[in-house]
N, C-alpha and C positions, 0 to 999 in steps of 0.2 A: 575513306575520308580521314583527313588528318585531324588532330586535336584542335588546331586553330580553326579549321573549317567548321568543325562541330560547334565550337564556341560561338561562331558567327551566324549559325542558322537561327532564323527568327522563330521557328516553330518549337524550339527547345524551351523547356521550363528552366528557370535558374538551377533547379535541382539537377537536371540532366546536364546542363552546361558546366556545373561544378564537378561532374564526374560521378553523380549518384552517391550512394551511401559510402562507397570506397573513397571518393574524392572528398566528401565532407569529413570522413574520419581522419584523413590526412590533414585537412585544414584545422580541425579541432585539436589534433595531436600537436601541431605546430603552435597553435594558440596557447596551449597549456605549457609548452616548452618556454614560450615567451613569458608567460606568467611566472614560471619558476625562476627565470634568469634575469629579467629586466628589473633594475633597481626601482624604476618608476611603478612597477606592478607589485611591489612588496606588500603594500597595504591590502590590495584586493586578494593577493595570494593567501594572506593571513585569515581571510574570511572563509577560506575553504578548508576541508579536511586534509590531513597529511596525504592520504591516499586519494588521488584524483580520479580513480576508475569510474565512480558513479557520476561525478561531475562531467567527465568526458562523454559518457553515454548519454546523459540528459541533454547536453548541448548538441551533440550529434543528432539525436532523435528530434529535438526541437527544430533544428535547422532543416532536417529532412522535410517535415510537414510544412514549415514556414516558406520553404522555397519551391513548393509544388510537388514534392515527392510523397511517399507514404507517411501517414500521420502516426509515426512510431511513438512519439511522446505520449499522445493521447491513448494509444493502444496499451502502453505499458504503465503509465502513471495517471491517466485521467486528464481532465481539462486543466488548462494552465492560464493563469493571469501573470504575465511576466512581471509587471510592477508589484503585484501582490506577493509573488514568490520571493521577491528581493526586499520586501518591506522591512524585514528584521535586521537588515544590514545598514550601517551608516554610509550611504552612498551620496556623495556630493560631486562637485565638478572634478576634483582630482581623481576620484575613483572611476567616474564615467570615462574620463580621458585616458586613464591607465588601461581600462578594459578595451577601449577603441584602439589604443596603441598596440596592444597585444594582437588584436584582430587585424590591424593594418599590416603588421609585420608578418603575420601568418598568411594573409592574402598575398603579400609580395612574394612569398616562397612557393606559391602554387603556380601550376602551368596554365592558369586561366588567362583569357584575353584581358587586356587593360580595361576594356569596357565593363566586363563582368566584375573585375576587382573594384572598380569605381562604384558600380551599381550596388554591390554587396555592402561596401563600407558605408555608403550613403544610406542604404536601407536599414542597416543595423544601428546607425546613429539615432534613428527615430525611437526605437524602444529603449536604447541606452539613455537618451534624454528623458523619456517618460519615466523611467525608474528614478532618475535623479529628482524630477519634479514631484513625484509621489512621495519620495522620502523627505523632501524639503517642505512637504505639505503645500505646494504651490497649486496643486490640482486635487 
């Protein structure tokens, strides 16, 4: 079965369609390359530690469980509230959009089907907006 055929199987979870933990690790690595290099992402990059090892692991583990794979984040760090975990950062529209831009570029670099890329970006836009709303005290 080719990668494209695998992406289009309806019985796959998004985790499997993204290539499992290996595929998500590649996605997250590209995401943080974008955060390091895109001028639009400088503000959100400054919210992170200089060493991104732990951030990479946390995002990869979160995505694993969120996309239907092993619940690695919970196993290693316990339960998570995405808005609560980001409450200490000043996240508004600019920061939300910078994060989504980094993810959009990272998704574009992956060998995923166009449908999977669109699905993931749309799905990730929901918690990104929720984080902004919580930080703006709109909810």
